[in-house]
C-alpha positions in Angstrom: -0.2 0.0 -0.1 1.4 3.4 -1.1 1.3 5.7 1.9 3.9 8.3 0.5 1.7 11.4 0.1 -1.2 10.9 2.1 1.1 10.6 5.6 3.6 13.6 4.6 -0.1 15.4 3.9 -0.9 15.9 7.7 2.6 17.6 8.1 2.1 20.5 5.7 2.4 23.9 7.3 2.7 27.0 4.7 0.1 27.5 1.6 3.0 26.9 -0.8 4.3 23.7 0.4 0.5 22.6 0.2 -0.4 23.7 -3.4 2.8 21.8 -4.1 2.1 18.7 -2.5 -1.5 18.1 -3.9 -0.3 19.1 -7.8 2.3 16.2 -7.4 -0.3 13.9 -5.7 -2.7 14.5 -8.4 -2.0 11.6 -10.5 -2.0 8.8 -7.7 -4.6 10.1 -5.6 -7.1 8.7 -6.0 -5.5 5.5 -6.3 -4.0 6.0 -2.9 -7.4 6.8 -0.9 -9.0 4.1 -2.7 -6.4 1.7 -1.3 -7.3 3.0 2.4 -11.0 2.7 1.9 -11.8 6.7 1.7 -15.4 7.0 2.9 -16.5 10.5 3.7 -17.5 11.5 0.3 -20.1 8.7 0.0 -21.4 9.5 3.6 -21.4 13.3 3.0 -23.3 13.4 -0.3 -25.7 10.7 1.0 -26.4 13.0 4.3 -27.0 16.2 2.1 -29.5 13.8 -0.2 -31.3 12.8 2.8 -31.7 16.7 3.9 -32.3 18.4 0.9 -33.8 16.4 -2.0 -33.4 18.4 -4.7 -31.9 17.4 -8.1 -31.9 21.1 -9.4 -30.1 23.3 -6.7 -26.9 24.3 -7.8 -24.0 22.8 -5.4 -20.5 24.4 -5.2 -17.6 21.4 -4.2 -15.4 23.8 -2.7 -11.9 22.7 -2.8 -12.8 19.3 -5.1 -9.8 17.8 -5.7 -9.6 15.2 -8.3 -13.8 15.0 -8.3 -14.3 12.5 -5.6 -16.9 14.2 -3.9 -18.6 15.5 -7.2 -18.9 11.7 -8.4 -20.9 11.2 -5.2 -23.1 14.2 -5.3 -24.0 13.7 -8.5 -24.4 9.3 -8.2 -27.1 10.0 -5.1 -29.3 12.6 -7.4 -27.9 15.9 -7.6 -27.4 17.1 -11.4 -25.5 20.3 -11.2 -22.5 20.8 -9.4 -19.9 23.0 -10.0 -16.1 22.6 -8.7 -13.3 25.2 -7.6 -9.9 24.3 -6.4 -6.5 25.5 -6.0 -4.1 23.1 -7.8 -4.7 23.0 -11.2 -3.4 19.0 -11.4 -6.1 18.2 -9.0 -8.6 20.2 -11.3 -7.5 18.3 -14.4 -8.2 15.1 -13.1 -11.5 16.2 -12.0 -12.3 17.1 -15.8 -12.0 13.6 -16.4 -15.2 12.3 -14.4 -17.2 14.5 -16.6 -19.5 15.2 -13.6 -19.6 19.4 -13.2 -21.2 22.0 -14.8 -18.3 24.0 -14.7 -14.2 23.8 -13.1 -12.6 26.6 -12.1 -9.1 27.6 -10.0 -9.8 28.9 -6.9 -7.7 32.0 -5.3 -6.6 31.0 -1.8 -5.0 34.2 -1.3 -8.4 36.1 -2.0 -10.7 37.6 1.3 -13.9 36.6 -0.9 -12.7 33.4 -2.7 -16.6 32.5 -4.0 -19.1 35.1 -4.9 -21.2 35.9 -2.0 -24.9 34.6 -2.3 -23.7 32.8 -5.7 -24.5 29.5 -4.0 -27.3 28.3 -1.8 -25.3 24.9 -0.8 -21.8 24.5 -0.5 -19.9 21.5 0.3 -16.3 21.1 1.8 -15.8 17.5 1.6 -12.0 16.7 3.4 -11.0 20.2 2.6 -10.6 22.1 6.0 -8.6 20.3 8.6 -4.7 19.7 9.4 -2.5 19.9 6.7 -5.1 21.4 4.3 -7.3 24.4 4.4 -6.5 26.3 7.4 -10.0 26.5 10.3 -10.4 30.5 9.1 -11.7 29.1 5.5 -14.8 27.9 7.5 -15.8 31.9 7.9 -14.6 32.7 4.4 -17.0 30.0 2.8 -19.8 30.7 5.4 -19.7 33.9 4.7 -20.1 33.2 1.1 -23.9 31.8 1.7 -26.9 33.2 1.6 -29.2 33.3 4.4 -30.7 30.1 4.8 -27.6 28.8 2.7 -26.5 25.2 3.5 -22.6 24.1 4.3 -21.9 20.2 3.9 -18.4 19.8 5.2 -16.5 17.3 7.1 -13.5 17.2 9.7 -11.5 14.3 10.0 -9.8 12.6 13.3 -7.0 15.2 12.8 -9.1 18.4 12.8 -11.5 17.2 15.5 -8.3 17.0 17.7 -7.2 20.3 16.8 -9.7 22.6 18.8 -9.6 25.8 16.2 -11.5 23.8 13.5 -14.7 22.9 15.7 -13.6 26.3 17.2 -14.7 28.3 14.2 -18.0 25.9 13.9 -19.0 26.7 17.4 -18.4 30.7 17.0 -21.5 30.5 14.4 -23.8 28.1 16.2 -23.4 29.7 19.4 -24.4 33.0 18.7 -27.1 31.7 16.6 -25.7 32.6 13.3 -26.1 29.0 12.2 -27.9 26.0 12.8 -26.1 22.4 13.1 -28.8 20.2 11.0 -26.4 17.3 10.9 -23.4 15.6 12.9 -22.4 12.1 12.2 -18.7 10.5 13.2 -18.1 7.5 11.0 -15.1 6.0 8.6 -13.1 8.4 6.7 -10.1 6.2 5.7 -11.0 3.3 7.6 -7.8 1.2 6.6 -5.4 3.3 8.4 -8.1 3.5 11.3 -9.0 7.2 10.9 -12.5 8.6 11.0 -14.2 11.8 10.7 -17.1 14.0 11.4 -20.0 14.9 8.5 -21.7 17.7 9.4 -24.9 20.2 7.6 -25.1 23.4 8.7 -27.8 26.0 7.9 -26.7 29.5 7.9 -29.0 31.8 9.9 
């Protein structure tokens, strides 16, 4: 089992280091995650469909990577999915799945990487966490949602152990700026005994 890129991912620190790592990983990304039983995209897409059975709603797959979550979103019944990612190599792989209406580059240096109010549903599967997008990404995505908008996302065990990540979530829930609709703990990469929480929140 290859774990060269996966093991290194959780130790990445700078933005530049992270982008370079994911560009290099793109070619073997899906194979390596499949070897480890990657389950979070399937769980998150199913939970979102259970909550929101609307095939025609427009969804943004934020940090779509090679398109694994987009594949699952389309499989459960959502028809209109756009994707954004900062890695050109990951986007190239995502295009090969032919499940996205539109794919575009994500400028992670921008304070408003997503047009405010453009999407009523945003998905961030395996995106915000240790070695990936930092905790403040949660605020950026929530700010992009309109009132009543939905964010479906996940935190793996590494993110759960770092209080800064759920701290951002609670910073919205505690004052009533958002409402927690779903929180379920389950397998993430079961072959290495790594789990994740999936969440669905509604912006107040």
